[in-house]
ROVEX-179298 format. One record per residue (C-alpha): residue in three letters; x, y, z. Coordinates in nm, 4 decimals. Layout:
% residues N
+-----+----------+----------+----------+
:   r :       px :       py :       pz :
+-----+----------+----------+----------+
: ALA :        X :        Y :        Z :
...
+-----+----------+----------+----------+
% end
This chain:
% residues 210
+-----+----------+----------+----------+
:   r :       px :       py :       pz :
+-----+----------+----------+----------+
: MET :  -2.7781 :  -5.5845 :  -8.8811 :
: ALA :  -2.5335 :  -5.8582 :  -8.9738 :
: ALA :  -2.6564 :  -6.2200 :  -8.9882 :
: VAL :  -2.6650 :  -6.3656 :  -8.6421 :
: ASP :  -2.4329 :  -6.6551 :  -8.7318 :
: SER :  -2.1784 :  -6.4205 :  -8.8679 :
: LEU :  -2.1462 :  -6.2103 :  -8.5489 :
: ASP :  -1.8316 :  -6.2473 :  -8.3495 :
: LEU :  -1.8435 :  -6.4175 :  -8.0050 :
: ARG :  -1.8558 :  -6.0949 :  -7.8168 :
: GLU :  -2.1542 :  -5.9591 :  -8.0046 :
: ARG :  -2.3378 :  -6.2971 :  -7.9825 :
: ARG :  -2.2709 :  -6.2999 :  -7.6066 :
: ARG :  -2.4078 :  -5.9380 :  -7.5784 :
: LEU :  -2.7295 :  -6.0269 :  -7.7567 :
: GLN :  -2.7585 :  -6.3440 :  -7.5392 :
: THR :  -2.7116 :  -6.1443 :  -7.2213 :
: ALA :  -2.9727 :  -5.8854 :  -7.3367 :
: ARG :  -3.2215 :  -6.1692 :  -7.3933 :
: GLU :  -3.1473 :  -6.3237 :  -7.0548 :
: ILE :  -3.1934 :  -5.9933 :  -6.8851 :
: SER :  -3.5251 :  -5.9384 :  -7.0618 :
: ASP :  -3.6474 :  -6.2807 :  -6.9907 :
: ALA :  -3.5641 :  -6.2319 :  -6.6214 :
: ALA :  -3.7530 :  -5.9085 :  -6.6145 :
: LEU :  -4.0547 :  -6.0547 :  -6.7851 :
: GLY :  -4.0716 :  -6.3462 :  -6.5487 :
: LEU :  -4.0514 :  -6.1215 :  -6.2409 :
: PHE :  -4.3027 :  -5.8743 :  -6.3817 :
: GLU :  -4.5430 :  -6.1639 :  -6.4484 :
: SER :  -4.4934 :  -6.3082 :  -6.0927 :
: VAL :  -4.4693 :  -6.0031 :  -5.8664 :
: GLY :  -4.5584 :  -5.7163 :  -6.0954 :
: VAL :  -4.3409 :  -5.4223 :  -6.2091 :
: ASP :  -4.3722 :  -5.2251 :  -5.8832 :
: GLY :  -4.2703 :  -5.5342 :  -5.6897 :
: THR :  -3.9588 :  -5.5810 :  -5.8926 :
: ARG :  -3.6208 :  -5.4035 :  -5.8343 :
: ILE :  -3.3364 :  -5.3843 :  -6.0766 :
: GLU :  -3.1307 :  -5.5786 :  -5.8213 :
: ASP :  -3.3877 :  -5.8611 :  -5.8434 :
: ILE :  -3.3639 :  -5.8699 :  -6.2294 :
: ALA :  -2.9830 :  -5.8704 :  -6.2148 :
: ARG :  -2.9794 :  -6.1545 :  -5.9617 :
: GLU :  -3.2231 :  -6.3613 :  -6.1676 :
: ALA :  -3.0144 :  -6.3008 :  -6.4818 :
: GLY :  -2.6893 :  -6.3829 :  -6.3021 :
: ILE :  -2.5343 :  -6.0367 :  -6.3628 :
: SER :  -2.4550 :  -5.7386 :  -6.1448 :
: PRO :  -2.6754 :  -5.4246 :  -6.1321 :
: ARG :  -2.3940 :  -5.2280 :  -6.2950 :
: THR :  -2.4021 :  -5.4741 :  -6.5856 :
: PHE :  -2.7778 :  -5.4374 :  -6.6172 :
: PHE :  -2.7367 :  -5.0624 :  -6.6908 :
: ARG :  -2.5038 :  -5.1416 :  -6.9763 :
: TYR :  -2.7981 :  -5.2986 :  -7.1498 :
: PHE :  -3.1092 :  -5.1127 :  -7.0335 :
: PRO :  -3.1656 :  -4.7740 :  -6.8727 :
: THR :  -3.4628 :  -4.8743 :  -6.6559 :
: LYS :  -3.6276 :  -5.1887 :  -6.5296 :
: GLU :  -3.9302 :  -5.1138 :  -6.7516 :
: ARG :  -3.7243 :  -5.0840 :  -7.0665 :
: ALA :  -3.5838 :  -5.4384 :  -6.9891 :
: ALA :  -3.9130 :  -5.5814 :  -7.0879 :
: PHE :  -3.8553 :  -5.4801 :  -7.4472 :
: CYS :  -3.5808 :  -5.6677 :  -7.6332 :
: SER :  -3.5593 :  -5.6862 :  -8.0145 :
: ASP :  -3.5255 :  -6.0295 :  -8.1696 :
: PRO :  -3.2033 :  -6.0299 :  -8.3788 :
: GLU :  -3.3376 :  -6.2822 :  -8.6321 :
: VAL :  -3.6440 :  -6.0692 :  -8.6946 :
: GLU :  -3.4330 :  -5.7497 :  -8.7133 :
: GLN :  -3.2089 :  -5.9216 :  -8.9740 :
: LEU :  -3.5193 :  -6.0126 :  -9.1785 :
: VAL :  -3.6457 :  -5.6558 :  -9.1635 :
: ASP :  -3.2981 :  -5.5132 :  -9.2515 :
: GLY :  -3.2832 :  -5.7490 :  -9.5530 :
: MET :  -3.6243 :  -5.6615 :  -9.6903 :
: ALA :  -3.5748 :  -5.2890 :  -9.6270 :
: ALA :  -3.2420 :  -5.3040 :  -9.8252 :
: THR :  -3.4136 :  -5.4371 : -10.1329 :
: LEU :  -3.6916 :  -5.1835 : -10.1604 :
: ASP :  -3.7841 :  -5.0879 : -10.5125 :
: PRO :  -3.7961 :  -4.7122 : -10.5351 :
: GLY :  -4.0258 :  -4.7335 : -10.8470 :
: THR :  -4.2933 :  -4.9217 : -10.6537 :
: PRO :  -4.5397 :  -4.7604 : -10.4020 :
: LEU :  -4.3705 :  -4.7563 : -10.0549 :
: LEU :  -4.6779 :  -4.8417 :  -9.8441 :
: PRO :  -4.7352 :  -5.1982 :  -9.9651 :
: GLN :  -4.3640 :  -5.2753 :  -9.9414 :
: VAL :  -4.3521 :  -5.1593 :  -9.5838 :
: GLU :  -4.6666 :  -5.3608 :  -9.5054 :
: ALA :  -4.4962 :  -5.6723 :  -9.6447 :
: ILE :  -4.2027 :  -5.6061 :  -9.4135 :
: TYR :  -4.4327 :  -5.5925 :  -9.1087 :
: ALA :  -4.6197 :  -5.9034 :  -9.2234 :
: ALA :  -4.3000 :  -6.0962 :  -9.2706 :
: ALA :  -4.1749 :  -5.9903 :  -8.9218 :
: MET :  -4.5054 :  -6.1030 :  -8.7654 :
: ALA :  -4.4949 :  -6.4325 :  -8.9509 :
: ALA :  -4.1402 :  -6.4866 :  -8.8182 :
: TYR :  -4.2813 :  -6.4775 :  -8.4632 :
: ASP :  -4.4719 :  -6.8004 :  -8.5655 :
: ASN :  -4.7738 :  -6.6829 :  -8.3647 :
: GLY :  -4.5877 :  -6.6976 :  -8.0346 :
: ARG :  -4.4422 :  -7.0383 :  -8.0912 :
: SER :  -4.0790 :  -6.9268 :  -8.1659 :
: PRO :  -3.8569 :  -6.8026 :  -7.8759 :
: GLY :  -3.8845 :  -6.4502 :  -8.0044 :
: GLY :  -4.2586 :  -6.4852 :  -8.0586 :
: ARG :  -4.3091 :  -6.6108 :  -7.6998 :
: ARG :  -4.1148 :  -6.3159 :  -7.5679 :
: VAL :  -4.3195 :  -6.0642 :  -7.7764 :
: LEU :  -4.6459 :  -6.2173 :  -7.6631 :
: ARG :  -4.5410 :  -6.2023 :  -7.2967 :
: MET :  -4.4402 :  -5.8385 :  -7.3468 :
: TRP :  -4.7685 :  -5.7340 :  -7.4972 :
: ARG :  -4.9766 :  -5.9180 :  -7.2357 :
: LEU :  -4.7764 :  -5.7329 :  -6.9675 :
: VAL :  -4.8217 :  -5.3999 :  -7.1367 :
: ASP :  -5.2025 :  -5.4541 :  -7.1228 :
: ARG :  -5.1861 :  -5.5411 :  -6.7521 :
: GLU :  -4.9122 :  -5.3074 :  -6.6267 :
: PRO :  -4.9706 :  -4.9311 :  -6.6984 :
: THR :  -4.6096 :  -4.8407 :  -6.5903 :
: LEU :  -4.4815 :  -5.0426 :  -6.8865 :
: ARG :  -4.6706 :  -4.8447 :  -7.1493 :
: ALA :  -4.4480 :  -4.5431 :  -7.1560 :
: ALA :  -4.1449 :  -4.7679 :  -7.1965 :
: GLY :  -4.3293 :  -4.9519 :  -7.4676 :
: VAL :  -4.4013 :  -4.6338 :  -7.6595 :
: ALA :  -4.0428 :  -4.5302 :  -7.6352 :
: TYR :  -3.9313 :  -4.8680 :  -7.7562 :
: GLU :  -4.1674 :  -4.8520 :  -8.0535 :
: GLU :  -4.0611 :  -4.4978 :  -8.1536 :
: GLU :  -3.6982 :  -4.6072 :  -8.1375 :
: ARG :  -3.7728 :  -4.8961 :  -8.3745 :
: ALA :  -3.9860 :  -4.6798 :  -8.5995 :
: ARG :  -3.7050 :  -4.4207 :  -8.6360 :
: ALA :  -3.4506 :  -4.6885 :  -8.7164 :
: LEU :  -3.6672 :  -4.8522 :  -8.9749 :
: ALA :  -3.7490 :  -4.5080 :  -9.1366 :
: ALA :  -3.3726 :  -4.4446 :  -9.1609 :
: ARG :  -3.3119 :  -4.7762 :  -9.3297 :
: LEU :  -3.5934 :  -4.6953 :  -9.5765 :
: ARG :  -3.4411 :  -4.3599 :  -9.6615 :
: GLU :  -3.1100 :  -4.5340 :  -9.7130 :
: ALA :  -3.2653 :  -4.7827 :  -9.9551 :
: LEU :  -3.4518 :  -4.5083 : -10.1353 :
: GLY :  -3.1384 :  -4.2895 : -10.1593 :
: THR :  -3.3053 :  -3.9943 :  -9.9804 :
: ASP :  -3.2331 :  -3.8062 :  -9.6638 :
: GLU :  -3.4338 :  -3.6557 :  -9.3622 :
: ARG :  -3.6145 :  -3.4165 :  -9.5873 :
: ASP :  -3.8095 :  -3.7114 :  -9.7333 :
: LEU :  -4.1019 :  -3.7559 :  -9.4955 :
: ARG :  -4.2473 :  -4.0563 :  -9.6692 :
: PRO :  -4.0610 :  -4.3219 :  -9.4757 :
: GLU :  -4.1546 :  -4.1872 :  -9.1349 :
: LEU :  -4.5199 :  -4.1326 :  -9.2425 :
: VAL :  -4.5525 :  -4.4808 :  -9.3853 :
: VAL :  -4.3878 :  -4.6504 :  -9.0946 :
: GLU :  -4.6258 :  -4.4620 :  -8.8507 :
: VAL :  -4.9339 :  -4.5680 :  -9.0491 :
: VAL :  -4.8257 :  -4.9304 :  -9.0896 :
: GLY :  -4.6958 :  -4.9379 :  -8.7309 :
: ALA :  -5.0405 :  -4.8265 :  -8.5994 :
: SER :  -5.2054 :  -5.1252 :  -8.7619 :
: ALA :  -4.9276 :  -5.3530 :  -8.6263 :
: ARG :  -4.9793 :  -5.2213 :  -8.2684 :
: VAL :  -5.3587 :  -5.2752 :  -8.2953 :
: ALA :  -5.2872 :  -5.6271 :  -8.4061 :
: PHE :  -5.0323 :  -5.7032 :  -8.1293 :
: ARG :  -5.2653 :  -5.5641 :  -7.8597 :
: ARG :  -5.5590 :  -5.7644 :  -7.9857 :
: TRP :  -5.3505 :  -6.0735 :  -8.0011 :
: ALA :  -5.2317 :  -6.0342 :  -7.6475 :
: VAL :  -5.5892 :  -5.9648 :  -7.5124 :
: LEU :  -5.7240 :  -6.2668 :  -7.6877 :
: HIS :  -5.4469 :  -6.4872 :  -7.5565 :
: GLU :  -5.4913 :  -6.3431 :  -7.2117 :
: ALA :  -5.8639 :  -6.4496 :  -7.2331 :
: GLY :  -5.7668 :  -6.8000 :  -7.3317 :
: ARG :  -5.8749 :  -6.7500 :  -7.6974 :
: GLU :  -5.6685 :  -6.8616 :  -7.9954 :
: ALA :  -5.5783 :  -6.5841 :  -8.2414 :
: ASP :  -5.3495 :  -6.5635 :  -8.5381 :
: LEU :  -5.1197 :  -6.2510 :  -8.5278 :
: VAL :  -5.0682 :  -6.2185 :  -8.9033 :
: THR :  -5.4462 :  -6.2543 :  -8.9633 :
: LEU :  -5.5218 :  -5.9822 :  -8.7044 :
: TYR :  -5.2705 :  -5.7621 :  -8.8775 :
: GLN :  -5.4284 :  -5.8137 :  -9.2161 :
: GLU :  -5.7696 :  -5.7333 :  -9.0687 :
: ALA :  -5.6461 :  -5.4113 :  -8.9138 :
: ARG :  -5.4986 :  -5.3086 :  -9.2491 :
: ASP :  -5.8144 :  -5.3960 :  -9.4321 :
: LEU :  -6.0217 :  -5.2049 :  -9.1804 :
: LEU :  -5.7959 :  -4.8950 :  -9.2215 :
: ARG :  -5.8421 :  -4.9114 :  -9.5967 :
: SER :  -6.2197 :  -4.9208 :  -9.5601 :
: LEU :  -6.2383 :  -4.6059 :  -9.3477 :
: PRO :  -6.4065 :  -4.3043 :  -9.5107 :
: GLY :  -6.1596 :  -4.0806 :  -9.6746 :
: THR :  -5.8786 :  -4.3362 :  -9.7115 :
: PRO :  -5.6991 :  -4.2704 : -10.0415 :
: PRO :  -5.7239 :  -4.5525 : -10.3043 :
: GLY :  -5.4395 :  -4.7972 : -10.2639 :
: ALA :  -5.3606 :  -4.6925 :  -9.9052 :
+-----+----------+----------+----------+
% end
């Protein structure tokens, strides 16, 4: 992804509209629930038409999940500088850790949106399928960027496998972070992620260096 500041006006506006739609969806889901929200309600809240809504998201549930362009830029930059001569797993772990740090534990705009998203996923079962699809989409995109950086193709299973393993630890951290915040308890996202990774390494049968 190109640097956000370098995007042309049309692309910046597209990203801004996507965020506005997502924020409108999150607000309505929080106040009246997913079942009580219609696409027309989200469109009205975002100041767009229902037809415009479908240019950005296929369903109301999917509107809850909107990537942060600054974080995606960070991930792209780190993925592009992978060292093929260094084990892949710790490099991908570092990418995830940097992305989580960029959310500033829910204090940045993107971090607040991610926290709201995960809190809703915990409360609203109808959002979980959309969340899984969103995470799979992001995982495939990251695996493709890793293969490009490594100079390999789809026959190389390492990028997908490593992204799935590291992504599992990240999902555990995100869920725990949201649950603790929902309960009114402070929690640090990066620390939770590190704890999840350490726990995975300590499981019986985990290969050394995993």
